[in-house]
C-alpha positions in Angstrom: 27.6 58.3 -164.5 26.6 57.2 -167.9 25.0 59.5 -170.5 22.2 58.6 -172.8 23.7 57.4 -176.1 23.1 58.3 -179.6 20.8 55.9 -181.4 22.5 52.5 -181.7 25.4 53.2 -179.4 26.1 52.2 -175.9 26.0 55.0 -173.2 29.1 57.0 -172.8 30.7 57.3 -169.3 31.1 60.7 -167.8 32.7 61.4 -164.4 31.1 64.4 -162.6 33.1 66.5 -160.1 30.7 69.0 -158.5 31.3 70.6 -155.1 29.9 73.9 -156.2 26.6 75.5 -155.3 23.6 74.3 -157.3 23.4 75.9 -160.7 27.1 76.5 -161.1 28.5 76.7 -164.6 29.0 73.4 -166.4 32.3 72.5 -168.1 32.7 69.5 -170.3 36.3 68.3 -170.5 37.5 65.9 -173.3 40.8 64.0 -173.0 43.5 63.2 -175.6 44.9 59.9 -176.7 46.2 57.1 -174.4 44.3 58.7 -171.5 40.8 59.1 -170.0 38.9 61.8 -168.3 40.0 61.6 -164.7 43.6 60.8 -165.6 43.9 63.7 -168.1 42.2 66.3 -165.9 43.2 65.2 -162.4 44.9 68.6 -161.8 41.7 70.4 -162.6 39.8 68.8 -159.6 40.1 72.0 -157.5 37.9 73.8 -160.0 35.0 71.6 -158.9 34.6 73.9 -156.0 33.3 76.6 -158.4 32.1 74.7 -161.4 30.4 71.5 -162.3 33.1 69.5 -164.2 32.0 66.7 -166.5 34.9 64.6 -167.6 34.2 62.5 -170.7 35.7 59.1 -171.3 35.9 58.9 -175.1 34.8 55.5 -176.6 37.5 52.9 -176.1 38.9 54.7 -173.1 38.3 54.8 -169.3 34.9 53.4 -168.5 33.2 54.0 -171.8 32.4 51.1 -174.1 34.8 49.7 -176.7 34.7 50.9 -180.3 36.2 49.2 -183.4 38.1 52.4 -184.2 38.3 55.6 -182.2 37.3 58.6 -184.3 37.1 62.3 -183.6 34.0 62.6 -185.6 32.2 60.0 -183.5 33.5 61.8 -180.4 32.1 65.1 -181.7 28.6 63.6 -182.0 28.8 62.3 -178.4 30.0 65.7 -177.1 27.3 67.5 -179.0 24.8 65.5 -177.1 26.5 66.0 -173.8 26.4 69.8 -174.2 22.6 69.8 -173.6 21.3 73.3 -173.3 24.8 74.7 -172.9 28.2 74.2 -171.2 31.8 75.4 -171.4 33.9 73.0 -173.6 37.6 72.1 -173.4 39.6 69.5 -175.2 43.2 68.3 -175.0 45.3 67.1 -177.9 43.2 64.5 -179.8 40.2 65.7 -177.8 40.6 69.2 -179.2 39.6 68.0 -182.7 36.4 66.5 -181.3 35.5 69.7 -179.4 36.2 71.8 -182.4 33.7 69.8 -184.5 31.2 69.8 -181.7 31.4 73.5 -181.3 31.1 74.0 -185.0 27.9 72.0 -185.1 26.3 73.5 -182.0 27.9 76.9 -181.4 24.8 78.1 -179.5 25.4 75.5 -176.8 29.0 76.3 -176.2 29.6 79.0 -173.5 33.3 79.1 -174.2 35.8 76.9 -176.1 39.3 76.0 -174.9 41.8 74.0 -177.0 44.8 72.7 -175.0 47.8 71.8 -177.3 45.5 70.9 -180.1 46.9 68.3 -182.5 44.8 68.4 -185.8 48.0 69.5 -187.6 46.6 69.3 -191.2 44.1 72.0 -190.3 47.1 74.3 -189.9 49.1 73.0 -192.9 49.5 76.5 -194.3 52.2 76.9 -191.7 55.6 75.6 -193.0 56.6 74.2 -189.6 53.5 72.1 -189.6 54.0 70.9 -193.1 57.4 69.5 -192.3 56.1 67.8 -189.1 53.2 66.2 -191.0 55.7 64.5 -193.3 57.8 63.2 -190.3 54.7 61.9 -188.5 53.1 60.2 -191.5 56.4 58.5 -192.2 56.9 57.4 -188.6 53.4 55.9 -188.2 53.3 54.4 -191.7 55.5 51.5 -190.6 53.7 50.6 -187.3 53.3 46.9 -187.0 49.6 46.2 -186.3 50.6 43.2 -184.3 52.7 45.3 -182.0 51.7 44.8 -178.3 50.3 47.8 -176.4 53.3 47.6 -174.1 55.8 47.9 -177.0 53.8 50.7 -178.7 53.9 52.6 -175.4 57.6 52.1 -175.2 58.0 53.3 -178.7 56.0 56.4 -178.0 57.9 57.4 -174.8 61.4 56.1 -174.4 62.9 57.6 -177.6 61.7 61.0 -176.5 63.0 61.0 -173.0 59.5 60.4 -171.5 59.1 58.1 -168.5 57.3 54.8 -169.0 54.2 54.9 -166.9 52.9 52.0 -164.8 51.4 49.4 -167.2 48.0 49.1 -165.6 45.2 47.3 -167.4 43.3 50.7 -167.9 46.4 52.3 -169.5 47.0 49.3 -171.8 43.4 49.4 -172.9 43.8 53.1 -173.7 47.0 52.4 -175.7 45.3 49.6 -177.6 42.4 52.0 -178.5 44.9 54.7 -179.5 46.7 52.3 -181.8 43.4 52.0 -183.8 42.5 55.7 -183.8 41.7 57.7 -186.9 44.9 59.8 -187.1 44.2 63.2 -185.7 47.2 64.9 -187.3 45.5 64.4 -190.7 42.2 65.9 -189.5 41.3 68.7 -191.8 38.7 70.6 -189.9 36.6 73.5 -191.2 37.6 76.7 -189.3 34.9 79.0 -190.8 32.1 78.1 -188.3 34.4 78.6 -185.3 35.7 81.9 -186.7 32.1 83.1 -187.0 31.0 81.8 -183.6 30.8 84.4 -180.9 31.7 82.4 -177.8 35.0 83.3 -176.0 37.8 81.1 -177.4 41.2 80.2 -176.0 44.1 78.1 -177.3 46.7 77.0 -174.7 50.1 75.8 -175.6 53.2 74.9 -173.6 56.4 76.5 -174.6 58.3 73.1 -174.6 61.6 74.5 -173.5 61.9 71.9 -170.7 61.0 68.9 -172.9 63.5 66.4 -174.3 64.9 68.0 -177.5 64.0 65.0 -179.7 60.4 65.2 -178.6 60.3 68.9 -179.1 61.8 68.6 -182.5 59.6 65.7 -183.6 56.2 67.2 -182.5 56.5 70.1 -180.1 57.4 72.8 -182.5 54.6 71.8 -184.8 52.1 71.7 -182.0 53.1 75.2 -180.9 52.8 76.4 -184.5 49.4 74.7 -184.9 48.1 76.4 -181.8 49.3 79.8 -182.9 47.7 79.3 -186.4 44.4 78.1 -185.0 44.1 80.9 -182.5 44.6 83.5 -185.3 42.2 81.6 -187.6 39.3 81.4 -185.2 39.8 84.6 -183.3 40.9 83.0 -180.0 43.2 84.2 -177.3 46.5 82.4 -177.4 48.0 81.5 -174.0 51.6 80.2 -173.9 52.5 78.4 -170.6 56.2 78.5 -169.8 57.8 75.3 -168.4 55.1 73.1 -169.9 55.1 70.6 -172.8 52.2 68.8 -174.4 50.0 68.8 -171.3 50.3 72.4 -169.8 47.2 71.7 -167.7 49.1 68.9 -166.0 52.6 70.5 -166.0 51.5 74.0 -164.8 48.0 73.4 -163.4 47.8 76.6 -161.2 48.4 78.8 -164.3 46.0 76.9 -166.5 43.4 76.7 -163.8 43.5 80.4 -163.4 43.0 80.9 -167.2 40.0 78.5 -167.1 38.5 80.1 -164.0 38.5 83.6 -165.6 37.1 82.2 -168.8 34.3 80.1 -167.2 33.3 82.9 -164.8 32.6 85.1 -167.8 
């Protein structure tokens, strides 16, 4: 389905999974980078038996229209409109920054907030582990060749860290191309005061990264864990650590994460 757009923008695409009884709680799910709604949250499909799942394709990804430069502030405006009169809200990685901004702007419309391995590292820059990671990441991405092909960018993002190279489908290559032009989420400095003051239930979910390639864990994993811990404390959220999971605990250990989401969304 498409959703009515903000003034001057093409409609956003949202996939709806809804096998629940009419009037079931709504949950809006927002994917991270180099992904799209149904790919990112495929393992959450069983939850559609109890909830109405609305899987957003951010602009430049999935079936949503192109955008010159993907931006979490634009995503947040889209999500704020999607919330309507109220819904549960969850975001993974880059998507976590967008849902944080959307929830800050419309806390009365957010039934609960879930951040899955959130990656706005600068917001947690008071943590020494995060500060060191920001320096590494900025240096690594400063020398990216803008003429690099999506295929080569994907290889650079996976192979050095022991990650498998996925099938190079047109949809994935479009997502990579959009990700290459994204506003860097690690430098997002988001205001935490509005979320700390908001009264909706809040949860931050991190993997523990012990099963991930050491180079990947050292480059970004330790910082993401520290960021999640910092954000949970700063906004008054429950912090859930999922053993045996890396950057995508909802994919690596879906039964455990789905159980957390079910308890949260049932209220």
